[in-house]
C-alpha positions in Angstrom: 0.1 -0.1 -0.1 1.2 3.4 -0.6 1.0 5.4 2.4 1.9 8.8 0.7 -1.2 8.1 -1.7 -3.6 7.1 0.9 -2.6 10.3 3.1 -3.1 12.5 0.0 -6.4 10.9 -0.6 -7.5 11.5 2.8 -6.7 15.0 2.5 -9.1 15.5 -0.1 -11.7 15.7 2.0 -10.1 18.8 3.8 -7.1 20.2 5.5 -5.8 18.2 8.5 -3.3 17.5 11.1 -1.2 14.7 11.1 -2.6 13.1 14.4 -5.9 13.2 12.5 -4.6 11.8 9.1 -3.3 8.8 11.5 -6.6 8.3 13.3 -8.4 8.3 9.8 -5.9 5.8 8.2 -6.0 3.4 11.0 -10.0 3.6 11.4 -10.2 2.9 7.4 -7.2 0.8 6.8 -5.1 0.1 9.5 -7.2 -2.2 11.8 -4.3 -4.8 11.7 -1.4 -2.6 10.8 -1.9 0.9 12.4 0.4 3.7 11.3 3.2 4.8 13.5 3.1 8.7 14.2 6.7 8.8 13.2 5.5 7.0 9.7 2.8 9.8 9.6 5.0 12.9 9.9 8.0 11.5 7.9 5.6 10.7 4.8 4.0 14.2 5.1 7.5 15.7 5.0 8.3 14.0 2.1 5.1 15.2 0.4 5.3 18.6 1.7 9.2 18.7 0.0 7.7 17.3 -3.2 4.9 19.7 -3.4 2.3 17.5 -3.1 0.8 19.0 0.2 1.4 22.5 1.8 1.2 23.7 5.3 -2.1 25.5 5.6 -1.6 26.6 9.3 0.3 26.1 12.5 -1.2 25.9 15.7 0.5 25.5 19.1 -0.2 22.5 21.0 0.7 20.8 24.3 3.9 19.5 22.5 5.2 20.7 19.3 3.3 23.0 16.9 0.5 21.3 14.9 0.8 21.6 11.3 -2.3 21.6 9.1 -1.6 20.2 6.0 -3.5 20.7 2.8 -3.4 18.7 -0.6 -2.0 20.7 -3.5 -3.1 20.5 -7.3 0.0 18.6 -7.7 -1.2 16.3 -5.0 -4.6 15.8 -6.6 -3.1 14.9 -9.8 -0.7 12.3 -8.3 -3.5 10.7 -6.4 -5.4 10.6 -9.7 -2.8 8.7 -11.7 -2.2 6.4 -8.7 -5.9 5.4 -8.8 -6.0 5.1 -12.3 -2.8 2.7 -12.6 -3.6 -1.0 -12.1 -1.6 -2.7 -9.2 0.7 -5.3 -10.3 -0.3 -8.7 -9.7 1.6 -10.5 -7.4 2.3 -13.9 -9.0 4.3 -15.6 -5.7 6.7 -17.1 -8.0 9.3 -17.6 -5.3 7.2 -19.1 -2.5 8.7 -19.9 0.9 6.0 -22.7 1.4 7.3 -24.4 -1.9 10.7 -23.8 -0.9 10.1 -25.9 2.4 8.2 -28.5 0.5 11.4 -29.0 -2.1 13.8 -29.0 1.0 11.9 -31.6 3.0 11.9 -33.9 -0.1 15.5 -33.1 -0.7 16.4 -33.8 2.9 14.1 -37.0 3.4 11.8 -35.3 5.7 8.0 -35.2 5.4 6.8 -32.9 2.8 3.3 -34.2 3.7 4.0 -32.8 7.2 4.8 -29.5 5.9 1.8 -29.4 3.8 -0.5 -30.4 6.7 0.8 -28.0 9.1 0.5 -25.1 6.9 -3.3 -26.7 5.6 -4.0 -26.3 9.6 -2.7 -22.7 9.8 -4.5 -21.8 6.9 -7.7 -23.2 8.0 -7.3 -21.5 11.5 -6.8 -18.2 9.8 -9.8 -18.7 7.6 -12.1 -19.6 10.7 -10.8 -16.2 12.5 -11.3 -14.1 9.1 -14.9 -15.7 9.1 -15.8 -14.9 12.5 -14.5 -11.4 11.9 -16.4 -11.0 8.7 -19.6 -12.2 10.2 -19.4 -9.6 13.0 -17.9 -6.8 11.1 -19.1 -3.9 9.2 -18.8 -3.7 5.2 -15.2 -2.7 5.3 -14.4 -5.7 7.6 -16.4 -8.0 5.4 -14.6 -7.0 2.3 -11.0 -7.0 3.7 -11.7 -10.5 5.0 -13.1 -11.5 1.8 -10.0 -10.5 0.1 -7.7 -12.5 2.6 -10.2 -15.5 2.2 -10.0 -15.6 -1.4 -6.2 -15.7 -1.3 -6.3 -18.5 1.4 -8.6 -20.4 -0.5 -6.3 -20.3 -3.6 -3.3 -21.2 -1.4 -5.5 -24.5 0.0 -6.0 -25.5 -3.7 -2.1 -25.2 -4.3 -1.6 -27.4 -1.1 -4.1 -30.0 -2.1 -2.5 -30.0 -5.9 1.0 -30.2 -4.3 -0.2 -33.0 -2.2 -1.5 -34.9 -5.2 1.8 -34.7 -6.8 4.5 -35.2 -4.1 5.6 -38.4 -5.7 6.3 -37.0 -9.2 7.9 -33.7 -7.4 10.0 -36.1 -5.3 11.2 -37.7 -8.4 11.7 -34.3 -10.4 13.8 -32.7 -7.5 15.7 -35.9 -6.9 17.2 -35.9 -10.6 
Protein backbone atom coordinates (compact mmCIF):
# COMPACT_ATOMS: atom_id res chain seq x y z
CA UNK A 1 0.00 0.00 0.00
CA UNK A 2 1.24 3.46 -0.79
CA UNK A 3 0.91 5.32 2.48
CA UNK A 4 1.74 8.63 0.83
CA UNK A 5 -1.00 8.26 -1.75
CA UNK A 6 -3.46 7.11 0.88
CA UNK A 7 -2.73 10.15 3.07
CA UNK A 8 -3.07 12.41 0.03
CA UNK A 9 -6.43 10.82 -0.74
CA UNK A 10 -7.57 11.43 2.83
CA UNK A 11 -6.51 15.06 2.52
CA UNK A 12 -8.88 15.53 -0.42
CA UNK A 13 -11.70 15.73 2.14
CA UNK A 14 -10.06 18.86 3.56
CA UNK A 15 -6.99 20.08 5.44
CA UNK A 16 -5.95 17.99 8.41
CA UNK A 17 -3.31 17.58 11.10
CA UNK A 18 -0.97 14.58 11.10
CA UNK A 19 -2.69 13.22 14.21
CA UNK A 20 -6.09 13.30 12.50
CA UNK A 21 -4.67 11.74 9.33
CA UNK A 22 -3.26 8.85 11.40
CA UNK A 23 -6.63 8.30 13.08
CA UNK A 24 -8.47 8.40 9.73
CA UNK A 25 -5.96 5.99 8.18
CA UNK A 26 -6.10 3.57 11.12
CA UNK A 27 -9.91 3.55 11.22
CA UNK A 28 -10.23 2.84 7.49
CA UNK A 29 -7.15 0.80 6.60
CA UNK A 30 -5.02 0.03 9.62
CA UNK A 31 -7.14 -2.22 11.80
CA UNK A 32 -4.47 -4.88 11.65
CA UNK A 33 -1.44 -2.65 11.04
CA UNK A 34 -1.91 0.88 12.37
CA UNK A 35 0.50 3.59 11.27
CA UNK A 36 3.15 4.86 13.64
CA UNK A 37 3.12 8.61 14.23
CA UNK A 38 6.70 8.84 12.98
CA UNK A 39 5.64 7.22 9.71
CA UNK A 40 2.86 9.78 9.25
CA UNK A 41 5.10 12.76 9.92
CA UNK A 42 8.01 11.51 7.81
CA UNK A 43 5.58 10.83 4.94
CA UNK A 44 4.04 14.28 5.30
CA UNK A 45 7.52 15.86 5.28
CA UNK A 46 8.31 14.02 2.03
CA UNK A 47 4.99 15.04 0.47
CA UNK A 48 5.65 18.63 1.51
CA UNK A 49 9.16 18.55 0.02
CA UNK A 50 7.74 17.13 -3.24
CA UNK A 51 5.07 19.85 -3.44
CA UNK A 52 2.15 17.46 -3.06
CA UNK A 53 0.93 19.07 0.18
CA UNK A 54 1.34 22.47 1.77
CA UNK A 55 1.13 23.67 5.34
CA UNK A 56 -2.10 25.61 5.59
CA UNK A 57 -1.63 26.63 9.18
CA UNK A 58 0.36 26.08 12.34
CA UNK A 59 -1.30 25.95 15.74
CA UNK A 60 0.28 25.73 19.16
CA UNK A 61 -0.28 22.46 20.97
CA UNK A 62 0.65 20.85 24.27
CA UNK A 63 3.77 19.50 22.58
CA UNK A 64 5.21 20.60 19.28
CA UNK A 65 3.28 22.99 17.05
CA UNK A 66 0.55 21.30 15.06
CA UNK A 67 0.76 21.72 11.30
CA UNK A 68 -2.42 21.55 9.26
CA UNK A 69 -1.72 20.07 5.83
CA UNK A 70 -3.68 20.63 2.63
CA UNK A 71 -3.33 18.81 -0.67
CA UNK A 72 -2.00 20.83 -3.61
CA UNK A 73 -3.06 20.64 -7.25
CA UNK A 74 0.05 18.52 -7.88
CA UNK A 75 -1.09 16.22 -5.06
CA UNK A 76 -4.56 15.89 -6.60
CA UNK A 77 -2.98 14.96 -9.93
CA UNK A 78 -0.69 12.46 -8.22
CA UNK A 79 -3.62 10.73 -6.48
CA UNK A 80 -5.61 10.63 -9.72
CA UNK A 81 -2.66 9.04 -11.54
CA UNK A 82 -2.17 6.51 -8.73
CA UNK A 83 -5.85 5.55 -8.73
CA UNK A 84 -5.87 5.11 -12.52
CA UNK A 85 -2.78 2.85 -12.48
CA UNK A 86 -3.55 -0.84 -11.93
CA UNK A 87 -1.58 -2.67 -9.26
CA UNK A 88 0.88 -5.26 -10.46
CA UNK A 89 -0.49 -8.73 -9.70
CA UNK A 90 1.76 -10.67 -7.36
CA UNK A 91 2.44 -14.07 -8.92
CA UNK A 92 4.29 -15.48 -5.86
CA UNK A 93 6.76 -17.37 -8.03
CA UNK A 94 9.35 -17.45 -5.23
CA UNK A 95 7.20 -18.94 -2.51
CA UNK A 96 8.64 -19.93 0.87
CA UNK A 97 6.15 -22.75 1.26
CA UNK A 98 7.19 -24.30 -2.05
CA UNK A 99 10.82 -24.00 -0.95
CA UNK A 100 10.02 -25.79 2.32
CA UNK A 101 8.32 -28.65 0.46
CA UNK A 102 11.31 -29.09 -1.87
CA UNK A 103 13.82 -28.93 0.99
CA UNK A 104 11.78 -31.50 2.93
CA UNK A 105 11.89 -33.79 -0.10
CA UNK A 106 15.61 -33.24 -0.66
CA UNK A 107 16.43 -33.98 2.99
CA UNK A 108 14.17 -37.02 3.31
CA UNK A 109 11.82 -35.26 5.67
CA UNK A 110 8.05 -35.40 5.43
CA UNK A 111 6.77 -32.96 2.84
CA UNK A 112 3.31 -34.20 3.78
CA UNK A 113 3.85 -32.89 7.32
CA UNK A 114 4.90 -29.49 5.94
CA UNK A 115 1.75 -29.34 3.82
CA UNK A 116 -0.48 -30.60 6.67
CA UNK A 117 0.89 -28.00 9.10
CA UNK A 118 0.36 -25.24 6.56
CA UNK A 119 -3.15 -26.45 5.75
CA UNK A 120 -4.03 -26.39 9.47
CA UNK A 121 -2.68 -22.84 9.81
CA UNK A 122 -4.59 -21.66 6.75
CA UNK A 123 -7.82 -23.21 8.07
CA UNK A 124 -7.28 -21.64 11.50
CA UNK A 125 -6.84 -18.21 9.93
CA UNK A 126 -9.83 -18.74 7.65
CA UNK A 127 -12.03 -19.53 10.68
CA UNK A 128 -10.77 -16.38 12.43
CA UNK A 129 -11.41 -14.21 9.36
CA UNK A 130 -14.87 -15.73 8.89
CA UNK A 131 -15.77 -14.86 12.51
CA UNK A 132 -14.46 -11.32 12.00
CA UNK A 133 -16.38 -11.01 8.74
CA UNK A 134 -19.62 -12.20 10.32
CA UNK A 135 -19.51 -9.61 13.08
CA UNK A 136 -17.86 -6.83 11.07
CA UNK A 137 -19.09 -3.90 9.08
CA UNK A 138 -18.87 -3.70 5.29
CA UNK A 139 -15.20 -2.61 5.41
CA UNK A 140 -14.26 -5.64 7.53
CA UNK A 141 -16.32 -7.91 5.30
CA UNK A 142 -14.53 -6.77 2.14
CA UNK A 143 -11.08 -6.95 3.72
CA UNK A 144 -11.80 -10.42 5.08
CA UNK A 145 -13.22 -11.59 1.73
CA UNK A 146 -10.02 -10.51 -0.01
CA UNK A 147 -7.88 -12.43 2.46
CA UNK A 148 -10.18 -15.47 2.40
CA UNK A 149 -10.06 -15.71 -1.40
CA UNK A 150 -6.26 -15.69 -1.30
CA UNK A 151 -6.23 -18.35 1.42
CA UNK A 152 -8.63 -20.50 -0.61
CA UNK A 153 -6.27 -20.30 -3.58
CA UNK A 154 -3.40 -21.33 -1.30
CA UNK A 155 -5.43 -24.31 -0.07
CA UNK A 156 -6.07 -25.41 -3.66
CA UNK A 157 -2.31 -25.24 -4.26
CA UNK A 158 -1.65 -27.27 -1.09
CA UNK A 159 -4.04 -30.00 -2.28
CA UNK A 160 -2.58 -30.03 -5.78
CA UNK A 161 0.96 -30.24 -4.42
CA UNK A 162 0.02 -33.05 -2.02
CA UNK A 163 -1.41 -35.00 -4.95
CA UNK A 164 1.81 -34.51 -6.93
CA UNK A 165 4.37 -35.16 -4.17
CA UNK A 166 5.64 -38.42 -5.67
CA UNK A 167 6.24 -36.77 -9.05
CA UNK A 168 7.85 -33.74 -7.35
CA UNK A 169 10.09 -36.01 -5.28
CA UNK A 170 11.30 -37.65 -8.50
CA UNK A 171 11.77 -34.29 -10.25
CA UNK A 172 13.82 -32.65 -7.47
CA UNK A 173 15.92 -35.76 -6.84
CA UNK A 174 17.02 -36.03 -10.48
